[in-house]
N, C-alpha and C positions, 0 to 999 in steps of 0.2 A: 262289257262294263261301260256304263255310261258316265262321263263325266258331264258335269254341266258348269257352264258359263262360269257361273260362280264360284264354282270348285277350284277350276283353271285360276281364277283370281286368287284365290284365297292362297293356294299353294306356290303360285308364284311370288307371292308378297311375303308368304312366311319364309322362304327360301331366299328371298332377298334382305329381308331382315337378320337371319340368321348369319349371312354372308357379312353381313355390315356390323354385326357384334363380334364376331373373328376377328373382322377389319380392326374394330377397335381396340380389343385384346389386343390383336399384334402389334398395332400403334402404339399402345400403351409401353409392352414390354421395351420397344425400341427406344422409347424416350426415358423410360425406367433405368433400361437396364436388367431387371428382373423379369424373369418368368412366375416366380410365385409372389403374386400382390396381394391375394387373400388366403386365409387358411382352408379355406373351403376349395381352392384351387387344388390341394394337394393334400389332406389333413396328416397323412403319414410324413410326409416331408416339413409339415408345420411341425410337428411335434420332434423330428429328430434338430430341426434349427431350434428350437427354441432349447433344448438340451446341450445343445454345442456352442450355444452363444451362453449358456449356463458357467459353461466348462470357460469359456472364452474369460469372460468375466474374473471369473477365478484365478485365473493366470494374470492377469492385468494387475490383479491384489499383490500377487506373490510379487510382481515386479515391484510397485509400492516398495513392499515390507523390505526385499533387496536392497532398493535406495536407503531405505531409513538404517540397514544394519550395516550396510559398506559405511555411512557416513559415521555414525556412533563406534565403529571399527577403526576406522581412519583416525578419528579424532584420538581414541584410546591410541593408539599408534604413535602418533604425535607427542601424545604427553608421556608416555612411558620414553620415549625418546629422551624427551627434555628433561623426564627425572632422573635416567641414566647419565647425563652429560654432569646432572650436579651432584648425583653420587661418587663420581668418577674425579669430580673436583675434591669433596670428602676425603677420598681418598688418598689424595696427592697432599692435600692439609694435612692428614693424619703421619704420613711418609715423613712430612718435612717437619712436624712437631716432634718428631721421636730423635731430631739430631740434637747431639750433645752442646753444641754452638749455639744453640738458641738460647738466649735471656729470657725471663721471665715477661718481659715486655713484648718479645715475639711471640710468644706462645700466646700471651692475651689478645693479641693481634689477628693471628689465626683462630682464635677461641669466637672474637667477634664475625670473621667471616663466615663461621659453621653456624652461628646463630643466622646471620642471616639467610644462608643458605638452606637452612630448617624453613625459616618464614616464605621464602620463596617456594620452596616444593610442596609445603603445607599449600599453600596454594594453588598447585596443580593437583593435587590431589583432592581439593575441594570443587574439581571443574565441575561445568552445567553443560549440557545440551542445549539445542537451540530450541526446545520444549522445556527448559527449565529444571531439568529431572538432574542430580547430582550421577554423575558417570559411574563411580568407584562406590556407590553406597549397599552393593547387591541389590537386592528386590525392593529395596527400600530406597526409591527414587525421590520421594520430597524429602528425605532425612539426611543432615549436612554430614559428612562422611565422618570428618574430624574436625572433634573441637579442643582448644586449648585449655587444659586444666590448671589450677592457682598455683600448683607447684611447676607451670610452664612445661610439663609434659603433654602428651596430646594422646587422647581416647576414640577409640574407633565406634561409630554408633551406629553403622550398617550393619548389617549381617552376612553371611556366607553365600546366599542364593545369587543366582543370575536371571537374566532376562530372554528366555529364548524366543524368537519369533520364527512364526512358519514362514517358508521359503519355497515349498514346492507341496505336492501332494501329499508324504509323508515324511517332511524334514524339518527341522527345528535345527538353528542357528542360533546360539547364545550372542547377544548384541552387545554386552559388556562383561567384565569380570570384576568380582568383588575388591575392594580393599583388603579384607580376609585373606585372600588369597595373593594379592598382589604386594602386600606390604606387612603384613603381619607375621611374614613365616619367617623371619629371622630369630634363630633360637639364641636365647640367653641364658642365663644362670640356670645350673638345673635345681627345679623346685622339688622341695620333699612334703608329700602329704599323707596322712596316717586317718586311717578308719580302722572300723572294727568295735567290738563292742566294749569295751574298755575304753576306747576315745570316746563313745557315745555317752558312757557312765560318768565319763571323767567330766564333759562340759554340761552335763546335769547337773553336778554336783559343783560344779564350778571350780576345778582343780585340775592338776598336771595327770594325763596319764602316765602307765609306767616308762613308757619310752620319750624322752625330753631334749632340748636343746639340740634337735638332730638338726646335721649342718655340715658342708663341706670346706675345708680348710683355706682354698684355693684351688683354679681351673685346673691344676695339673691332678689334684684328689677327683676333681669330678671326671675327667676323662680315665682315670685310673677305676673307677669305678662303674662308669659307662662299658669300659670293654672287661671288665671281670663280669659283670651281670648282663651283656647283652644276650638277649634270648630267653633269659629266666621269667620274664615276666615281674609282676607283683612279688614282692619280697614279705613273707609273714614271720613276725618276730614271735618267738612263743617261749613263757618262761613257766618252769614246772618248782615245783618244792619238793622233791623226795622224801628227805629229812627235815624235821623242823629247823629254821635259822640257814638251811645250806639250799638255797636256791642255783637253779640251771638254767641256761636258754640254748633256743635253737633256732635256726633260720633257715626256712623251708621257700625253695621256689614255686611260680604257678602250678608246677607241673607234680607238686608234692613231694620230691627230692630235695633232701638236705642239700645247700647249698658250701661248696669247698672254700676255705680260706686261701689267701695269698701263696701258701705253702703247698693247698691240694689236699689239704683233711677236712672233713665234715664237721660243720658247724653244727654238730648235733649234741645235744646234751652238756653243753661247757660248762665247768664249774665258774661260781658266779658270786660265792659267799654267801653272806646275811645282805642282802638287797634292803630290808627292811632299814637296818642301820647306817648301813653303808654304800653308797650307791657306786655302781659300776660305770666307769669308762670305758666304750668302746667304741674300737675303729673297724667299722664293716667295709673293708674293700676300700677304703676312703671317704667311706660318709662316718661321720664322729658322731655319735650319741651317750645320753646319759641312761644307764637302764636303772630302775628301780623294783620294787617289790608293788609286784598287780594287786589294787584292792581288792579283787574277786578271785582269789586264784583259780577257785571253782569252777567259775563262770566266764570268766571274762581274762582270758592270759594269754591271749594272743593280740597282737597288732598286726596289721596289714600295711606296708610300706609301697606307696607309689612314687616315683620317680619320674617327673617328666621335664623338659627343657621349656625355660620359661619362653613367650613367644613375644617378641619386641617389634617395634616399626623401626623405620631408616629415622623417622624423627626424632625418637626418644634416644637412639644410639648416636645421632649428633648432638644433639642436648648433654647427654651425659659425657661425653666425651669434651664437649663444650664448656664444662663445668670444671672438668680436671684440668685439662689446660688454663682457665682462669686463674688456679690458684698455684701460689707462688711453689717452686718446686723446693723440698730440703732433703735431707739426707733420711727422715723418716719416712716420709711417704713418697721414695722414688721407686720403691718396690711396686707400691701400687700403681705409680704412675705408668711406669713402664707395661704393666699388665692391663692396664687400661688402652695404652696403644695397639697392644698385640691383638686384644679382644675388639676393640674399633678395626682394625684391618681384617679381621677374621669376619669379624660381622658386615661391615662393608661389602667385602667380598661373598658373601651370604645373600645380600640384599640386589646385588649387580647380577649375581648367575638366576636372582629368582626373575628379574628384569628379562634378560634374555630371553627366559623360558616363557614369559608371559607373550614375548614379541614374535617370538616363533609360533606361539600358538594362534595370537591374533591373523599374522601371516596367513597361515593354512586356511583360516576360516575367511579370509577375503579370499585367497585362492579356490576355494570351493564356491564361495558366493558368483567367483566368473564363470565356473562351469554349472551352476543352477542354471543362472541366467541365461546360457547360452542352449542348455536345454530346453527350458523353457520356451524361448525363442522359437526352438524347432517345434515344439509341441502347439504354439500359437499360430505358427504358419499352416500347419496339419490341418488343425481346426479351422481356420479362416478358407484355408483351401474346400474343407469338406462342407462348409456353409457356401461357398459361393456355387460348388458342384450343383450345391440342391435350390438354390435361390434365383443364380442368375443364370441371366437367358444368354445363349449361343446367338451374338447378333446377327452372323451369316448366315445362319438357319432359321433366323426370324425373318428376317429381311426377305429371304427366299419365300419363305410364305407368303408373308405379306403381298410380296408382287403376285405371287400365283391367285391368292384371293381376291386382288385386285382385276387380276383379268377376270375372273372366274364371276364376280360380281357386276362387271361391265357386260359379261355376253349374256347373261341372264338378264339385265335390262333392257339389251337391244333385242332379245330373242321374245322380253314381255310384251315388247310395243310391236312386235310382229305378232303373236299369239293374241292380244287383245283385240286386232282388229277381226279377226276369224269370225264369224257367225252365221249361221244359218239364211239371215234375211238378208247377208251380202248376195248371195245366192237366186233369191227369189227377186233382186233388183233386174 
């Protein structure tokens, strides 16, 4: 095979240029520390790096969310602790106010302190975070949770929602608790709600239904009713007229069974007399009401009774008690005063228990955020390690390759100078 002089030159030059190209590439890897400089160097590895970098950015976003959630929960925990301190002081004042040695002036002073504590706690409940959002408004962050009404009581304007933030690939953590859950869970007096066709018809006619003046005489009656009807659900009062002018009534629970009276007898078809002329005063296990003749005995002779505790916030509890303490004590209002003190203590206790429960929940969330943050850090390290294995150069190996390529190039250059001097004309001289 003949190899021309020109071919020798071209081949040698091409080999040296390729060697120089490899040297330049190795030198760039050494200076940058990266072996993957262009996607064309390794398209498969480049695609994997893009995917891994996307995952890494996701974890960095999770870290930002964890920091935001932690700040909000720590703020909530601090505020709840301050509110708990204020409620403890309210309970101390309530116990102090119940002392029989205090004069009206002393109770009035306690009343003023309760008013001041109420304003302080109201300010805490309306706390805003660093972004200007109200912490306890539920999902309505721009709405002020508590506003004072004209009667001095406070109304909750938020909702029962929570703002959950994603802190992991499949984990969302609530960053707040609503005032509905935290502060509106204290049970007050039992509320009686009447529903049914008879009530609807009476409302249309602007009259009273056949059950009127339903109420509880005192807290003892409420407790007796709750104990006797626990688990029965809504009660239905049914009135019949077996014979003209002679009415009967029955009380049925939500399961369709007759309710028993205090003596254990079923309240089924109890004689009620002529309700059209003489209403009957009924004491249903502590709930008192007046029973009249139904306007439509054939089609609307049932009324459903739903009894649920009124929910109050700690602000209104303190205001109610402060109003009682501001009123001079007399023989006529002594019983009401004593009941207000007892009720206030129970309600402050309930508010404190909800506060403790909420702080425990917040603490568990903060602890879970620590765990998630640690897990995310592990995932980030693994992802960064995977990216490094794909794009980072092994400098020891690259330097060795560079030295080898450098020696190769130097040898090629040295031999080229000798080969280039070989020619047939050299032998003809």
